[in-house]
N, C-alpha and C positions, 0 to 999 in steps of 0.2 A: 266224459272225462271230468273228474273233480279236481279243481285247481285250488291250491292253498297258498296264502301269502306267508312266506317264510320270513322270520325276523332274523336278519343277519347281525353279527356282532356290531355294536355301536351304531345301530340304525339311526338313532337320533343323537344329537349332541349330548354326550353323557356327562360332561363336566363344563360348567360355565363360570366365568370369573367376572363379577361386577355388573352384569346387565341389569338395568332398572326394570322392575316388574311391570311398569306401565308403558315401556318403550314400544314404539311402533317400528320394528326392524323390517327392512326390505333387503333381500339379496340383490346385489348389483352384479356380481360375478360369482360363478361357481363351476365346479366340474364334478363328474361322477367318479369316485375312486374305485379301484379294483386291486386285486393281487397282481402285481406287475409280473408279466411272463419273463422267463430268463433272458430272452433276446432284447427285452426293453428295460432291463435293469440299469441303474446308473452306471456310467462308464467307470472303468478303473481309475482311481483306487476306491471308488464308492463314496457314499455320503458320510460314513462314520468318520468323525474328527476332521471333516472338511466343510467348506462353505458353498452353498448353492444359491444363486440368484435366478429367480423365475419371473417372467414377464406375463402379465395378464391385462386384459382389456375390459374396462368398465362399461356398463350400459347406462345407468343413471348415476348422478352425483349425490354428494351429501357432505355434511360438515361434522358428523360424529359417526365413528366406525367401530366395528369389531371384526376380527379375522378368525377363520376356521381352519383347523388342522386335524388330520386323521392318521391314526395308526391302526385302523380297523383290521387290516389283514396281516399285521406284524405279529410275531411270536415273542418278541422282546420289547421292552420299553424303548422309546425314542427320546433321546436327550437333545433338547434344543437349547444351546448355551446362550444364544442371542438371536433376536429376530428384529428386522426393521422393514419399514415401508418407505418408498420414495418414488418420485416421478421419474420415469425412465427417460434417459437421454439417448437411448439406442446403443446397440453393439455392446451391451453389458455394462454401460455407464449409467450413472444417475445424476440428477441435479442435487448437489450436496445440500443446498439450503432447504430442501424438502424432506430430508431424511428424518424419520420419526422412529424411535425405539419403541417396540411393542412389549407390553408387560402382561404378566399372568399373576393375578392376586398380588400385584405390586412388585413382583420380582421380574428381573430381566431374563431369567432362565426357567425352564419348565421341563418336566418329563411326562411324555404321553404314554400311559400304560398300554400294554399289548391289548389289541381288540377294542380300543376306545378312541373317541374323538373329543376335542376340546375347542373352546372359543377363548379368545384373548379378553383382557380388560377392554372396556370401551374407552375411546379417546377422541379428542377433537382433532380434525384434520380436514382440510379443504380439498375434497376429492372431486375431480371434474368428471363429467360424463364422457363416454366414448374416447377414453384416454388410456394409454399404456402406463402401468405402474409396475414397479419392481419390488418383490419381496425377497429379502436376503435372510437366509437361515444358516447360522453356524451350528453345525451338529456336533454333538459329543458321541457318546457310545450308542450304538444301534446295530441291528442286523443289516448286513449288506446283501442278504439272500432273500428274505421275505419282506418286501417293501411295498407299502401302500402308495399307489400312484395313479396317474392318468396318462397312458402312453400316447394318445392322439392329441397332444397339445397344439400342434401346428404353431408352436411358439418356441423360439430358441431359449434354452436355459444355459447358465454358465456355472460350471463346477470348478472351484478353485481349491487346489491342494498344494503340497510342497513342490510338486513338479510343474506347476503352471495352471493355465485355464483350459478346460475342455468344454466343448459345447455339446448339447444333446437336445433333441426336440421332444422332450417329455416333461411332465410335471410330477413332483413327488411331495407327499405329506400335506402340502397346502391345498385347501379345497374350497375356500370361499371368502367373500367380503360382504358384510352387511352394512347398510347405512341406516341411520335414524332419520325417519322422514315424517313430516306432518301429514302427508298423504302419499299414496303410491302403493302398488302391488306388483307381484311378479308373475310373468308367464313362464312356465316351466315346460321344457320340451324333453320328453322321453323318446330316445331314438337310438340308432345304431351309427355306423360309420358315415352315413349320409348326413346326419345331424352333427356328428363329430367333426365333419369337414374334410373327409378324404377327397382329394381333387382340388381343394383350395390351396392358396399359397401360404407357405410357412412365413409367419410374421406379417401376413397380409391382412388378417382380420376380415376375410371376405367369405366366410361360411354364410349359408343362408340365414343363420341366426344372427350373425353380426349385421347383415343387411337389414334384417327386421328391426334390430335395436336402433339403427340409424334412422329408419323410417319412423319409428315410434317417437324418437327424440325430436324429429323435425315437425311433428304435428302438435300444436298446443293442447289438443284434447287428450294426448296420450304421452306427453313428455315425462310423466311420473311413473310410467310402466317400465319395469326392468325385464330383461331377458336372461334366463338361466338355462344354459345349454347343458343338459344332463344326458347327452349322447355318449355312447360307448362303442368304439369300433369293434365289430365282431359279436355284438350283443344280440341275444335272442329274447323273445317275449316270454316263452314258456320254460324252456330248460336247455342247458348246454350253452355253447358259445363262450365268449370272453366276458368276464365279470358276472355278477349275479344277474339272472334274467329279470326282465321287467316286473314279473309278478312277485319277485322277491325283493326288488330294490325300490318299489314305489313308496314304501314307508320312509325310507331315507331320502330318496332323490326327489320326491314330491312333497310328502307331508312333513318332512324334516326341514324344508326350505322356509325361509322367513317370508311371510305374507304372500304365499302362493295363492293366486286367485284364478288362474287359468292353466289348464294342461293341454298341450298339443301332443297327441299320441301319433308318432310316426315311426313305427317299427313293425317288423314281421317278415321282411324279405329274407333274412338269414334263416328263420324257421322254415320257410318254404324252400329255400335254396338247398338245404341239406336234408330235407324230408324224404323218407323212403316209404311213407304211408299215404294212402289216399284220404285219410281223415284229417290231414293237417289244416285244411280250411276250417272245418268245424271246431278243431281245437283252438285255433287262433281266435275265432269268433267268440268262443266261450271265455277266452282270456281277456279279450277286449271288453266284454260285458263286465267281467269282474273288476278290471281296472277302472272302468267308468263308474261302476257302483261305488267303489272305494272313494274315488274323487268326489262324486256327488254327495256322498254321506258327510263330507267335510266342506260342503258348499263351494266346491271348485267346479267351474265350468270346463267341459271337456270337448275339444275340437279334434275330429278325426281326419287323418290324411291318407287317402288311398295309396297303396304301395306303388312305387314308381316302376316304369318299364325295366325289364332286365333281359330282353331278347338279345341273342348273340353273346351273352355273358356266360360265365362258368355255371350259372344257375339255370340256364335256359333248358327247358324240356317241355314236352307237351303236357305232362302231368303238372309240372310246376306252374305253367302258364294258366292252366285251368284253375288251379288253387288260387292264384293271384286274382283272376277274374271273379271267382266266387267271393273272396274276401272283400274285394273292392266294391262289388255290387252291394254287399251287406253294409259296408261303411257308408256308402252313399244313400242307402234307402231304408236302413233299419230304424232310424229315429232315435237310436241310443245316444248319439252325439248331439251336443247343443248346436254345433255347426260342423260343416265339412269344408276343409280347405283343399281344393282339388289340384294339388301340385302335379299329380300324374297327368292330368289334361294339359297342364301348362308346358311340360317338357317333353312329351312324347312326340313321335313323328306322326303327323296326321295321316300319312300314307301307309304307315306300318305301326299301329298303336302299341304293339308289344315292345317297341324299340325306342330308346332315347333319340331325340332329334340330334343329328350329328353336331349341330352348333352347340349343344348342351352336354355332349358326351366327353368325359375326361379321357376316354380311350379304352376303358375296360368294359364299356357297355352296361355298367352297373352304377357307377358314381358320376354325378354331374360334375361339370367343370365350373370355373369361376362364373362364366356367363349363365350357366344353368342355375347356380346358386343365387345369382342376381334375379333371375326370372322367378324363381320359387318365392323369394321374398316379395317381389313386386305384386304378386297376385293375392297376397294376404290383405283382407279387408280390415283396416285399422279400426273400423267401427266395432269390431268384435271385442276390443279392449278398452272401450270407454267405461 
């Protein structure tokens, strides 16, 4: 099977405002955007001519920032009449003294063309690590039907309209924060709903990637390493699923990130789970080789993660288990990866290795729970990121 990296619209940031040519930008927070499915669209009355406050959790801190926004999947321009950043005070409130108006080429408003992404002007701001911040966007005209977003935010957003405030657990349009750093690099995770955090607590910041960020911050040898969670719920490596598959989005979600130095590749269970072909293992292996080759060609180290157990889940079958074992054997022994982070071994039941240990099972036998996500982060050797 021949795999091709497809360039999706606005793969890289297509419009930038004011960034210095010699700046060392590092992403501290980001999410992978997709075309929002109808069931995850903004609640009525929609974003157009209303205000949305979204909460995000940083990994590293910084004192000079820029923000990223995307209308990659929209068919109409998105008008942002005003944008601000502030320290979150919880429950949709902010600390007023921390509010900073964001500008775009010196203006407080901007229009994002259909199919494009933009970055703000850079600005001074004391951004703390491992902290919740609120980005408020007052929208003007835009489509309420084709919206670029990230459904699996695991974070409450607050939509204000003439009828009051409505909450929703999704992100829209806003896709990243970069900090200017004297040193530091980012570890990017390409994954599906397990990386996206299904099974974790809304507003709890207890995905395995959040736990990894806290561990990196606690070690003086890795405190300048950021974590960018580019997981997408329902995403596939090869084709189908929700959002662009990994072979299509690697340009945007890895190479398009600021100072990406490491890639953790943790995806493939959805490809296997819906497969009706006995060639899926070989197809996944070919895709992993391709993704690793692309990352290596940009001097990015690649760490592979064997696919977690899914016994007793909706994906369970003899053929699917055989495919998982074949893929995992290859991940562990092929030598393609610079290291293997064996989260499968960490969370499986020793007495039934095809099944998640009950302590780590969220209940669907596919996604880990909060304890499972904690365990997954604990087994990551921080020396990999020195």
